[in-house]
C-alpha positions in Angstrom: 83.0 84.8 121.8 86.0 82.8 120.7 83.8 80.0 119.3 82.1 82.6 116.9 85.6 83.7 115.8 86.6 80.2 115.0 83.4 79.6 113.2 84.1 82.6 111.0 87.4 81.5 110.2 86.9 77.7 109.6 84.4 75.7 107.6 83.9 72.1 108.4 84.3 69.6 105.4 83.7 66.0 106.0 84.1 66.5 109.7 87.5 68.4 109.6 87.9 72.0 110.2 89.3 73.9 107.3 90.5 77.4 107.2 88.4 79.4 104.7 90.3 81.3 102.3 91.5 84.3 103.3 91.8 87.6 101.1 95.1 88.3 99.8 96.3 91.6 101.3 98.8 93.6 99.3 99.8 97.3 99.1 98.6 99.5 96.2 101.0 101.1 94.2 99.5 104.8 95.4 100.3 103.5 99.2 103.7 102.6 98.2 104.2 105.8 96.5 102.9 107.8 99.5 105.3 105.7 101.8 108.2 106.5 99.5 107.6 110.3 99.5 107.2 110.4 103.2 110.4 108.4 103.7 112.1 110.3 101.4 111.3 113.5 103.1 112.7 112.1 106.5 115.9 110.7 104.9 116.7 113.9 103.1 116.3 116.1 106.2 118.6 113.6 108.1 121.1 113.7 105.3 121.1 117.5 105.4 121.6 117.7 109.5 124.3 115.1 109.3 126.2 116.9 106.5 125.5 120.4 108.1 126.9 119.1 111.3 130.2 117.3 110.1 131.0 119.5 107.3 130.2 122.9 108.4 127.8 125.8 107.3 129.7 126.9 104.1 130.5 123.6 102.8 127.2 121.7 103.8 124.9 124.3 102.1 126.6 124.2 98.5 127.2 120.6 98.6 124.2 119.2 100.3 121.9 121.1 97.9 123.4 119.6 95.0 123.6 116.0 96.6 119.9 116.0 98.0 118.6 117.0 94.4 120.2 114.0 93.0 119.7 111.9 96.1 115.9 112.6 96.3 115.0 111.6 92.8 117.5 108.5 92.6 116.6 106.9 96.0 112.8 107.5 95.6 113.0 105.6 92.6 115.0 102.9 94.2 112.9 102.7 97.3 109.7 102.5 95.2 110.9 99.6 93.1 112.1 97.9 96.3 109.0 98.3 98.0 106.7 97.1 94.8 109.0 93.9 94.6 108.4 92.9 98.2 104.7 93.4 97.8 105.0 90.4 95.6 106.9 88.2 97.9 104.5 86.1 100.0 107.0 85.0 102.6 106.4 86.2 106.0 102.8 87.0 105.4 100.4 85.9 108.0 97.6 84.7 105.5 100.0 82.2 104.0 99.6 80.1 106.9 95.8 79.5 106.7 96.1 79.0 103.0 98.8 76.3 103.3 96.8 74.8 106.2 93.6 74.6 103.8 95.3 73.2 101.0 96.9 70.3 103.1 93.6 69.5 104.8 91.6 69.6 101.4 94.4 67.2 100.2 93.5 64.8 102.7 89.7 65.4 102.3 89.9 64.7 98.6 92.1 61.7 99.4 89.6 60.3 101.9 86.7 61.0 99.4 88.3 58.9 96.7 88.8 55.7 98.9 84.9 55.9 99.3 
């Protein structure tokens, strides 16, 4: 069974097993937005609880309402932009390894063909 998996991931070129190109996987903007909203809900509830416990009921309800109103909008925008920026950074993605290995092997295959 492992043999079939290897055959699907690699192709043979001039006797050298070369990884097939893999599909670039990125998050869509709508997925990033959904993550942004869900995270902001969790983070705002956490902030409210912390303020309520540390500042007391009277101060917390007045201050936290204003603070969360500003915080929700500002931090959602910042988080969304941060996520979109990271969506374009390829460092650390598993597919890059196969892409680089393929490029290196194809370089040597072309070099060998040029000598013939």
